[in-house]
RODRENMI-683553 format. One line per field, with one value per residue: residue number from 1; residue in one letter; x, y, z of N, C-alpha, C in turn. Coordinates in nm, 2 decimals. Each point is the difference from the previous one (the first is absolute). Layout:
BEGIN
n: NUM; ... $
res: A; ... $
n.px: X; ... $
n.py: Y; ... $
n.pz: Z; ... $
ca.px: X; ... $
ca.py: Y; ... $
ca.pz: Z; ... $
c.px: X; ... $
c.py: Y; ... $
c.pz: Z; ... $
***
This chain:
BEGIN
n: 1; 2; 3; 4; 5; 6; 7; 8; 9; 10; 11; 12; 13; 14; 15; 16; 17; 18; 19; 20; 21; 22; 23; 24; 25; 26; 27; 28; 29; 30; 31; 32; 33; 34; 35; 36; 37; 38; 39; 40; 41; 42; 43; 44; 45; 46; 47; 48; 49; 50; 51; 52; 53; 54; 55; 56; 57; 58; 59; 60; 61; 62; 63; 64; 65; 66; 67; 68; 69; 70; 71; 72; 73; 74; 75; 76; 77; 78; 79; 80; 81; 82; 83; 84; 85; 86; 87; 88; 89; 90; 91; 92; 93; 94; 95; 96; 97; 98; 99; 100; 101; 102; 103; 104; 105; 106; 107; 108; 109; 110; 111; 112; 113; 114; 115; 116; 117; 118; 119; 120; 121; 122; 123; 124; 125; 126; 127; 128; 129; 130; 131; 132; 133; 134; 135; 136; 137; 138; 139; 140; 141; 142; 143; 144; 145; 146; 147; 148; 149; 150; 151; 152; 153; 154; 155; 156; 157; 158; 159; 160; 161; 162; 163; 164; 165; 166; 167; 168; 169; 170; 171; 172; 173; 174; 175; 176; 177; 178; 179; 180; 181; 182; 183; 184; 185; 186; 187; 188; 189; 190; 191; 192; 193; 194; 195; 196; 197; 198; 199; 200; 201; 202; 203; 204; 205; 206; 207; 208; 209; 210; 211; 212; 213; 214; 215; 216; 217; 218 $
res: M; T; L; S; P; G; V; G; A; W; P; D; A; G; D; D; R; A; C; D; S; D; A; S; V; V; E; R; S; W; E; T; P; D; V; F; A; V; L; F; D; R; Y; A; D; D; I; H; R; Y; V; A; R; R; L; G; V; D; A; A; D; D; L; M; A; E; T; F; V; I; A; F; Q; R; R; R; R; Y; D; L; T; Q; T; Q; A; R; P; W; L; Y; G; I; A; T; N; L; V; G; R; H; R; R; V; E; A; R; R; L; R; A; L; S; R; A; A; S; F; A; A; D; G; G; N; A; E; G; E; P; M; E; D; R; V; A; E; R; D; S; A; E; R; A; A; R; V; L; A; G; A; L; A; G; L; P; A; R; H; R; D; V; L; L; L; A; A; W; G; G; L; D; Y; A; E; T; A; R; S; L; G; I; P; V; G; T; V; R; S; R; L; H; R; A; R; A; Q; L; R; R; S; I; G; T; Q; D; A; L; P; A; A; A; P; H; K; E; H; D; H; G $
n.px: 3.62; -0.16; -0.03; -0.10; 0.02; -0.04; 0.01; 0.02; 0.10; -0.03; 0.00; -0.12; -0.02; -0.13; -0.16; 0.05; 0.06; -0.14; 0.00; 0.09; 0.11; 0.02; 0.09; -0.13; -0.06; 0.06; 0.03; -0.15; 0.03; 0.07; -0.10; -0.05; 0.03; -0.13; -0.01; 0.12; -0.10; 0.07; 0.09; -0.07; -0.04; 0.12; 0.12; -0.04; -0.13; 0.06; 0.10; -0.05; -0.06; 0.02; 0.04; -0.12; 0.01; 0.07; -0.03; -0.07; -0.16; 0.06; 0.13; -0.10; -0.01; 0.17; 0.04; -0.14; 0.00; 0.05; -0.09; -0.10; 0.04; 0.06; -0.14; -0.05; 0.14; -0.05; -0.02; 0.06; 0.00; -0.13; 0.00; -0.03; 0.08; -0.03; -0.06; 0.04; -0.07; -0.02; 0.18; 0.07; -0.16; -0.05; 0.08; -0.04; -0.12; 0.05; 0.02; -0.08; -0.05; 0.09; -0.05; -0.12; 0.10; 0.09; -0.11; 0.03; 0.14; 0.09; -0.01; 0.03; 0.08; -0.12; -0.01; 0.09; 0.09; -0.10; 0.04; 0.13; -0.04; -0.02; 0.14; -0.01; -0.06; -0.13; -0.16; -0.09; -0.07; -0.10; 0.02; -0.10; -0.05; 0.05; -0.05; -0.09; 0.10; -0.07; -0.05; -0.09; -0.04; -0.08; -0.07; -0.02; 0.02; -0.03; -0.13; 0.00; -0.05; -0.07; -0.11; 0.04; -0.11; -0.11; 0.03; 0.01; -0.08; 0.09; 0.09; 0.12; 0.03; -0.09; 0.08; 0.02; 0.06; -0.01; 0.07; 0.03; -0.01; 0.06; 0.14; -0.03; 0.08; 0.01; 0.07; -0.10; -0.10; 0.02; 0.06; -0.12; -0.04; 0.08; 0.00; -0.04; 0.08; -0.09; 0.04; -0.01; -0.07; 0.01; 0.14; -0.04; -0.12; 0.11; 0.11; -0.05; -0.04; 0.09; 0.04; -0.08; 0.05; 0.14; -0.03; -0.12; 0.01; -0.09; -0.12; -0.14; 0.15; -0.01; 0.03; -0.08; 0.04; 0.02; -0.10; 0.13; 0.00; -0.03; 0.06; -0.07; 0.15; -0.04 $
n.py: 0.87; 0.00; -0.13; 0.00; -0.12; 0.04; 0.04; 0.17; 0.09; 0.04; 0.15; -0.06; -0.05; -0.07; -0.04; 0.09; -0.06; -0.06; 0.13; 0.09; 0.02; -0.13; 0.03; 0.07; -0.08; -0.06; 0.08; -0.04; -0.07; 0.08; 0.10; -0.14; -0.06; 0.08; 0.04; -0.05; -0.04; 0.09; 0.05; 0.07; 0.08; 0.03; -0.12; 0.03; -0.02; 0.07; 0.04; 0.02; 0.01; 0.09; 0.05; 0.01; 0.03; 0.09; 0.10; 0.07; 0.00; -0.13; 0.04; 0.02; -0.12; -0.03; -0.08; -0.07; -0.06; -0.08; -0.05; 0.03; -0.10; -0.08; -0.02; 0.03; -0.08; -0.06; 0.10; 0.05; -0.13; -0.01; -0.08; 0.16; -0.05; -0.07; 0.05; -0.15; -0.03; -0.08; 0.00; 0.15; -0.08; -0.05; 0.08; 0.13; -0.07; 0.07; 0.08; 0.04; -0.06; 0.08; 0.08; -0.08; 0.02; 0.03; 0.07; 0.05; -0.06; 0.03; 0.12; 0.01; -0.06; 0.05; 0.05; -0.01; -0.04; 0.11; 0.07; -0.02; 0.03; 0.12; 0.07; -0.01; 0.08; -0.07; -0.08; 0.09; 0.00; 0.04; 0.06; 0.10; -0.06; -0.15; 0.09; 0.12; -0.10; -0.02; 0.10; -0.04; -0.17; 0.06; 0.07; -0.04; -0.07; 0.05; 0.08; -0.10; -0.02; 0.06; 0.03; -0.16; 0.02; 0.05; -0.06; -0.06; 0.14; 0.05; -0.05; 0.08; -0.08; 0.03; 0.14; 0.06; -0.15; 0.02; 0.12; -0.08; -0.10; 0.04; 0.01; -0.11; -0.05; 0.17; -0.02; 0.16; -0.05; -0.16; 0.11; 0.06; -0.07; -0.09; 0.17; -0.06; -0.03; 0.03; 0.07; 0.07; 0.07; 0.03; 0.04; 0.00; 0.07; 0.03; -0.01; 0.11; 0.09; 0.03; 0.04; 0.10; 0.02; 0.05; 0.03; 0.11; 0.07; 0.10; 0.04; -0.10; -0.04; 0.05; 0.09; -0.03; 0.04; 0.14; 0.04; 0.04; 0.10; 0.12; 0.05; 0.13; 0.01; 0.06 $
n.pz: -2.92; 0.07; -0.12; -0.08; -0.09; -0.08; 0.13; 0.01; -0.02; -0.05; 0.06; -0.01; -0.13; -0.03; -0.05; 0.05; 0.11; -0.08; -0.11; 0.10; -0.03; 0.01; -0.10; -0.02; 0.02; -0.07; -0.11; 0.00; 0.06; -0.01; -0.07; -0.10; 0.18; 0.07; -0.10; 0.10; 0.08; -0.08; -0.01; 0.13; 0.03; -0.04; 0.10; 0.15; -0.14; -0.17; 0.15; 0.06; -0.09; -0.03; 0.11; 0.02; -0.15; 0.02; 0.10; -0.08; 0.01; 0.13; -0.10; -0.08; 0.04; 0.03; -0.09; 0.01; 0.09; -0.02; -0.03; 0.03; 0.12; -0.02; -0.04; 0.15; -0.01; -0.11; 0.00; 0.04; 0.07; -0.04; -0.12; -0.04; -0.09; 0.05; -0.05; -0.03; 0.06; -0.06; -0.06; 0.02; -0.02; -0.14; -0.06; 0.10; -0.02; -0.18; 0.04; 0.10; -0.11; -0.03; 0.13; -0.05; -0.08; 0.14; 0.13; -0.14; -0.04; 0.10; -0.06; -0.09; 0.08; 0.06; -0.09; -0.04; 0.12; 0.06; -0.13; 0.01; 0.14; 0.02; -0.12; 0.14; 0.05; -0.01; -0.07; -0.14; -0.03; -0.11; 0.12; -0.08; 0.12; -0.06; -0.09; 0.07; 0.08; -0.04; -0.07; 0.12; -0.04; -0.18; -0.01; 0.12; -0.05; -0.09; 0.11; 0.06; -0.11; 0.02; 0.14; 0.02; -0.06; 0.06; 0.08; -0.10; -0.02; -0.06; 0.12; -0.05; 0.00; 0.11; 0.07; -0.16; 0.09; 0.12; 0.01; -0.10; 0.07; 0.13; 0.03; -0.17; 0.09; -0.14; -0.14; -0.07; 0.06; -0.07; -0.09; 0.03; 0.02; -0.08; -0.02; -0.09; -0.08; -0.08; -0.04; 0.15; 0.00; -0.18; 0.03; 0.08; -0.06; -0.10; 0.11; 0.14; -0.08; -0.10; 0.11; -0.01; -0.12; 0.01; 0.06; -0.08; -0.11; 0.05; -0.09; 0.03; 0.01; -0.12; 0.08; -0.03; -0.09; 0.04; -0.13; -0.11; 0.10; -0.11; 0.07; 0.00; 0.02; -0.13 $
ca.px: -0.10; -0.07; 0.00; -0.06; -0.12; -0.15; 0.00; 0.06; 0.05; -0.04; -0.16; -0.06; 0.12; -0.07; 0.00; 0.06; 0.17; 0.01; 0.03; 0.11; 0.10; 0.14; 0.07; -0.08; 0.06; 0.11; 0.01; -0.03; 0.04; 0.04; -0.05; -0.12; -0.01; -0.13; -0.01; 0.02; -0.08; -0.06; 0.10; -0.05; -0.12; -0.02; 0.09; 0.00; -0.04; 0.06; 0.12; -0.11; -0.03; 0.17; 0.01; -0.05; 0.00; 0.15; 0.01; -0.12; -0.05; 0.06; 0.06; -0.03; -0.06; 0.08; 0.10; -0.05; -0.01; 0.17; 0.04; -0.02; 0.09; 0.16; -0.07; -0.09; 0.12; 0.10; -0.19; 0.03; 0.10; -0.11; 0.10; -0.10; -0.02; -0.07; -0.16; 0.00; 0.05; -0.02; 0.01; 0.11; -0.02; 0.02; 0.15; 0.02; -0.06; 0.03; 0.17; -0.07; -0.01; 0.14; 0.06; -0.02; 0.07; 0.00; -0.13; -0.09; 0.02; -0.14; -0.19; -0.01; 0.05; -0.06; -0.18; 0.06; -0.01; -0.15; -0.08; 0.09; -0.08; -0.21; 0.01; 0.08; -0.10; -0.11; 0.00; -0.08; -0.02; -0.10; -0.17; 0.00; 0.05; 0.11; 0.08; 0.07; -0.01; 0.14; 0.04; 0.10; 0.19; 0.13; 0.00; 0.07; 0.21; 0.08; 0.05; 0.11; 0.14; 0.01; 0.11; 0.10; 0.12; 0.04; 0.08; 0.16; 0.08; 0.08; -0.12; 0.02; -0.13; -0.09; -0.06; -0.05; -0.16; -0.07; -0.05; -0.10; -0.07; -0.14; -0.02; -0.06; 0.08; 0.05; 0.13; 0.08; 0.00; 0.12; 0.15; 0.05; -0.04; 0.15; 0.12; 0.09; -0.08; -0.07; 0.09; 0.07; -0.11; -0.02; 0.10; 0.02; -0.15; -0.05; 0.13; -0.10; -0.12; 0.12; 0.07; -0.16; -0.04; 0.04; -0.01; -0.10; -0.03; -0.04; 0.04; -0.10; -0.06; 0.12; -0.11; -0.02; -0.01; -0.08; 0.05; 0.10; -0.03; 0.02; -0.14; 0.11; -0.03; 0.03 $
ca.py: -0.04; -0.15; 0.00; -0.12; 0.03; 0.11; 0.07; 0.08; 0.03; 0.13; 0.04; 0.04; 0.14; 0.05; -0.06; 0.15; -0.06; -0.13; 0.03; 0.04; -0.16; -0.07; 0.14; 0.13; -0.03; 0.02; 0.17; 0.10; -0.11; 0.11; 0.08; -0.01; -0.18; -0.14; -0.02; -0.16; -0.03; -0.08; -0.14; -0.11; -0.07; -0.08; -0.04; -0.06; -0.18; -0.03; -0.05; -0.14; -0.13; -0.01; 0.01; -0.16; -0.09; -0.08; -0.13; -0.06; 0.09; 0.06; 0.01; 0.04; 0.13; 0.10; 0.09; 0.14; 0.17; 0.12; 0.05; 0.12; 0.10; 0.07; 0.04; 0.15; 0.07; 0.06; 0.05; 0.14; -0.06; -0.06; 0.08; 0.06; 0.00; -0.13; 0.01; -0.09; -0.07; -0.15; -0.07; 0.09; -0.06; -0.14; -0.01; 0.00; -0.17; -0.12; 0.01; -0.07; -0.14; -0.04; -0.09; -0.07; -0.11; -0.18; -0.03; 0.01; -0.09; -0.11; 0.03; -0.02; -0.14; -0.04; -0.03; -0.11; -0.13; -0.07; -0.06; -0.13; -0.10; 0.01; -0.14; -0.11; -0.04; 0.02; 0.09; 0.01; -0.09; -0.11; 0.08; 0.15; 0.10; -0.04; 0.04; 0.13; 0.02; -0.07; 0.11; 0.15; 0.00; -0.04; 0.14; 0.00; -0.09; 0.08; 0.15; -0.01; -0.04; 0.14; 0.06; -0.04; 0.02; 0.05; -0.03; 0.00; 0.12; 0.07; 0.12; 0.07; -0.13; -0.07; 0.16; 0.04; -0.08; 0.00; 0.15; -0.01; -0.09; 0.02; 0.18; 0.08; 0.15; -0.15; 0.07; 0.15; 0.03; -0.04; -0.08; 0.11; -0.03; -0.06; 0.00; -0.10; 0.04; -0.11; -0.12; -0.13; -0.12; -0.10; -0.07; -0.03; -0.08; -0.14; -0.07; -0.06; -0.13; -0.07; -0.10; -0.11; -0.11; -0.14; -0.06; -0.09; -0.09; 0.07; 0.17; 0.04; -0.01; 0.09; 0.14; 0.10; 0.16; 0.12; 0.09; 0.11; 0.12; 0.14; 0.12; 0.10; 0.02; 0.13 $
ca.pz: -0.04; -0.05; -0.16; 0.03; -0.13; -0.07; 0.09; -0.09; 0.15; -0.04; -0.01; -0.20; -0.07; -0.02; -0.19; -0.09; -0.11; -0.04; -0.15; -0.01; -0.11; 0.06; 0.00; 0.06; 0.18; 0.11; -0.02; 0.09; 0.08; 0.04; 0.08; 0.12; -0.07; 0.00; -0.18; -0.09; 0.00; -0.12; -0.09; 0.09; -0.11; -0.10; -0.04; 0.11; -0.04; -0.11; 0.02; 0.17; -0.04; -0.06; 0.07; 0.06; -0.09; 0.01; 0.14; 0.06; 0.10; 0.10; -0.03; -0.08; 0.14; 0.02; -0.07; -0.07; 0.06; 0.02; -0.09; -0.02; 0.05; -0.14; -0.13; 0.08; 0.12; -0.10; -0.10; -0.03; -0.17; -0.08; -0.17; -0.01; -0.10; 0.03; 0.06; 0.08; 0.14; -0.01; -0.03; 0.09; 0.13; -0.03; 0.03; 0.16; 0.02; 0.02; 0.07; 0.11; 0.04; -0.01; 0.11; 0.05; -0.11; 0.04; 0.02; -0.11; -0.05; 0.09; 0.01; -0.13; -0.03; 0.07; -0.10; -0.07; 0.06; 0.01; -0.12; -0.03; 0.05; -0.12; -0.07; -0.01; 0.06; -0.05; -0.14; -0.01; -0.12; -0.07; 0.06; 0.08; 0.08; 0.04; -0.10; 0.03; 0.08; -0.13; -0.10; 0.11; 0.00; -0.14; -0.04; 0.14; 0.01; -0.10; 0.09; 0.10; -0.08; -0.09; 0.11; 0.00; -0.14; -0.01; 0.08; -0.08; -0.09; 0.04; 0.02; -0.07; -0.09; 0.09; -0.01; -0.13; -0.09; 0.04; -0.02; -0.10; 0.01; 0.11; -0.03; -0.10; -0.05; -0.09; 0.01; 0.07; 0.13; 0.07; -0.01; 0.10; 0.14; 0.02; 0.00; -0.13; -0.08; -0.10; -0.08; 0.11; 0.08; -0.12; 0.02; 0.11; 0.01; -0.10; 0.09; 0.04; -0.06; -0.01; 0.09; 0.06; -0.14; 0.04; 0.16; -0.01; -0.15; -0.09; -0.02; 0.06; 0.18; -0.01; 0.04; -0.15; 0.04; -0.01; -0.05; 0.05; -0.06; 0.06; 0.14; -0.05; 0.16; 0.05 $
c.px: -0.04; -0.04; -0.12; -0.08; -0.07; 0.01; 0.14; 0.04; 0.02; -0.16; -0.05; 0.05; -0.10; 0.00; -0.02; 0.12; 0.02; 0.01; 0.14; 0.13; 0.07; 0.09; -0.03; -0.01; 0.13; 0.05; -0.09; -0.01; 0.16; 0.02; -0.13; 0.05; -0.11; 0.05; 0.05; -0.08; -0.12; 0.03; 0.08; -0.17; -0.05; 0.06; 0.02; 0.01; 0.06; 0.13; -0.01; -0.02; 0.16; 0.12; -0.01; -0.01; 0.17; 0.02; -0.10; -0.08; 0.06; 0.09; -0.03; -0.14; 0.09; 0.04; -0.09; 0.00; 0.15; 0.03; -0.09; 0.05; 0.13; -0.05; 0.02; 0.11; 0.13; -0.11; 0.10; 0.18; -0.06; 0.05; -0.23; -0.05; -0.03; -0.17; -0.04; 0.10; -0.01; 0.09; 0.08; -0.06; 0.07; 0.15; 0.02; -0.04; 0.15; 0.15; -0.06; -0.02; 0.16; 0.08; -0.06; 0.02; -0.10; -0.12; -0.07; 0.06; -0.07; -0.12; -0.03; 0.07; -0.06; -0.14; 0.11; -0.04; -0.16; -0.01; 0.03; -0.10; -0.12; 0.00; -0.02; -0.17; -0.19; 0.01; -0.10; -0.10; -0.15; -0.15; 0.08; 0.06; 0.19; 0.06; 0.01; 0.06; 0.22; 0.02; 0.03; 0.17; 0.08; 0.03; 0.13; 0.09; 0.00; 0.06; 0.14; 0.10; 0.10; 0.13; 0.12; 0.13; 0.02; 0.10; 0.17; -0.01; 0.11; -0.14; -0.05; -0.14; -0.11; -0.05; -0.03; -0.12; -0.08; -0.09; -0.08; -0.10; -0.11; -0.01; -0.08; 0.13; 0.09; 0.12; 0.08; -0.03; 0.06; 0.09; -0.01; -0.07; 0.14; 0.10; 0.07; -0.05; -0.08; 0.09; 0.06; -0.18; -0.08; 0.12; -0.06; -0.15; 0.03; 0.09; -0.18; -0.07; 0.06; 0.00; -0.19; -0.02; 0.04; -0.02; -0.13; -0.02; -0.13; 0.01; -0.14; -0.02; 0.16; -0.08; 0.02; 0.11; -0.06; 0.01; 0.06; -0.13; 0.06; -0.08; 0.13; -0.08; 0.10; 0.09 $
c.py: -0.11; 0.03; -0.17; 0.02; 0.09; 0.07; 0.10; 0.01; 0.19; 0.02; -0.03; 0.14; 0.09; 0.02; 0.11; -0.09; -0.13; -0.03; 0.02; -0.09; 0.02; 0.14; 0.07; -0.07; -0.02; 0.11; 0.07; -0.08; 0.06; 0.04; -0.03; -0.12; -0.06; -0.01; -0.09; -0.10; -0.06; -0.10; -0.18; -0.07; -0.01; -0.05; -0.12; -0.19; -0.04; 0.00; -0.09; -0.12; -0.07; -0.10; -0.18; -0.07; -0.09; -0.02; -0.02; 0.10; 0.07; 0.11; 0.15; 0.18; 0.10; 0.04; 0.09; 0.18; 0.01; 0.04; 0.14; 0.13; 0.03; 0.08; 0.14; 0.07; 0.01; 0.07; 0.11; -0.03; -0.01; 0.05; 0.02; -0.01; -0.14; 0.01; -0.17; -0.01; -0.15; 0.00; -0.01; -0.08; -0.18; 0.02; -0.02; -0.13; -0.13; 0.03; -0.09; -0.12; -0.06; -0.02; -0.11; -0.16; -0.13; -0.02; -0.03; -0.13; -0.14; -0.07; -0.08; -0.15; -0.08; 0.00; -0.06; -0.11; -0.05; -0.04; -0.15; -0.08; -0.04; -0.13; -0.17; -0.07; 0.02; 0.03; -0.07; -0.11; 0.01; 0.14; 0.10; 0.06; -0.01; 0.04; 0.11; -0.05; -0.03; 0.08; 0.14; -0.08; -0.02; 0.20; 0.03; -0.08; 0.10; 0.10; -0.11; -0.07; 0.17; 0.01; -0.08; 0.07; 0.26; 0.00; 0.01; 0.07; 0.08; 0.23; 0.10; 0.00; -0.03; 0.10; -0.02; -0.04; 0.01; 0.14; 0.00; -0.06; -0.04; 0.20; 0.08; 0.10; 0.00; 0.04; 0.07; -0.04; -0.05; 0.05; 0.18; -0.06; -0.06; 0.09; -0.04; 0.09; -0.07; -0.15; -0.14; -0.04; -0.03; -0.18; -0.09; -0.11; -0.09; -0.07; -0.12; -0.14; -0.11; -0.15; -0.05; -0.06; -0.16; -0.02; -0.06; -0.09; 0.02; 0.14; 0.06; 0.00; 0.16; 0.17; 0.12; 0.16; 0.08; 0.00; 0.06; 0.15; 0.10; 0.06; 0.13; 0.06; 0.19; 0.05 $
c.pz: -0.09; -0.07; -0.01; -0.15; 0.04; 0.11; 0.01; 0.22; -0.04; -0.02; -0.15; -0.04; -0.06; -0.16; -0.06; -0.09; -0.01; -0.12; 0.04; -0.05; 0.16; 0.06; 0.07; 0.13; 0.06; 0.02; 0.12; 0.18; 0.04; 0.12; 0.08; -0.05; 0.06; -0.15; -0.08; 0.09; -0.16; -0.08; 0.12; -0.05; -0.15; -0.04; 0.08; 0.04; -0.06; 0.07; 0.10; -0.19; -0.09; 0.11; 0.07; -0.05; -0.02; 0.15; 0.11; 0.13; 0.09; -0.04; -0.05; 0.10; 0.04; -0.12; -0.10; 0.10; 0.04; -0.22; -0.05; 0.15; -0.07; -0.10; 0.07; 0.02; -0.15; -0.09; -0.02; -0.18; -0.06; -0.13; 0.01; -0.17; 0.00; 0.00; 0.07; 0.13; 0.01; -0.04; 0.16; 0.16; -0.02; 0.06; 0.17; 0.02; -0.02; 0.05; 0.11; -0.02; -0.06; 0.10; 0.04; -0.09; 0.01; 0.01; -0.13; -0.02; 0.10; -0.01; -0.14; -0.01; 0.14; -0.08; -0.10; 0.04; 0.00; -0.12; -0.04; 0.10; -0.04; -0.11; 0.01; 0.07; -0.04; -0.15; 0.00; -0.13; 0.01; 0.06; -0.01; 0.12; 0.02; -0.14; 0.05; 0.13; -0.10; 0.02; 0.06; 0.15; 0.01; 0.03; 0.14; -0.02; -0.14; 0.03; 0.06; -0.07; -0.08; 0.11; -0.02; -0.14; 0.06; 0.15; -0.03; -0.08; 0.07; 0.11; -0.11; -0.16; 0.04; -0.01; -0.10; -0.04; 0.11; 0.02; -0.15; -0.02; 0.11; 0.01; -0.07; -0.10; -0.16; 0.00; 0.08; 0.13; 0.11; 0.03; 0.05; 0.15; 0.02; -0.02; -0.09; -0.20; -0.11; -0.06; 0.11; 0.01; -0.09; 0.01; 0.14; -0.01; -0.09; 0.00; 0.06; -0.02; -0.10; 0.09; 0.11; -0.09; -0.01; 0.16; 0.01; -0.09; -0.07; -0.01; 0.10; 0.16; 0.06; 0.07; -0.12; 0.10; -0.09; -0.13; -0.08; -0.08; 0.06; 0.05; -0.03; 0.16; 0.01; 0.01 $
***
């Protein structure tokens, strides 16, 4: 089965299913597999974006596809009391990213080295165009310095931080995604952000975590 961002591998599921809960879609896909296309249409781009930020676009193409293949294969084990499948899908994607820890670490360190190089060269002063270039370069350096700091985090802390910051999951969703208690999520997120603050030296450069919110999961 081949999937790509924004393109379903199943036939069109139909507009009448657009308002169904994710749990309802999963349950109906047990007997009508094509219905699973609805979840792909809803979340493929988000999953692709998340993996791309962690491993790069080339890896994201394959891992996003694999995420939905695995989800499809496991759909009969889905907890139907959870109306939203998003944390489930992010959990699968994060587990797949975990198979590429060395790739992720190398990528982050390469970005960090690029930041050091950029910091040594070029200046911008005086003219408006140069000011704009300087601002852009400063933002790029900050992002790369952040990448270096992320590379120094324990993998379990990085997963929690990036699910919150890049996946937009709240504490409960992150806990469900990783299969850990909410208290563990809070602890790991606190430690991850504290370590980043020590590494970066500024609060402004830290990735923003999703605010805690309560959901009615029926």
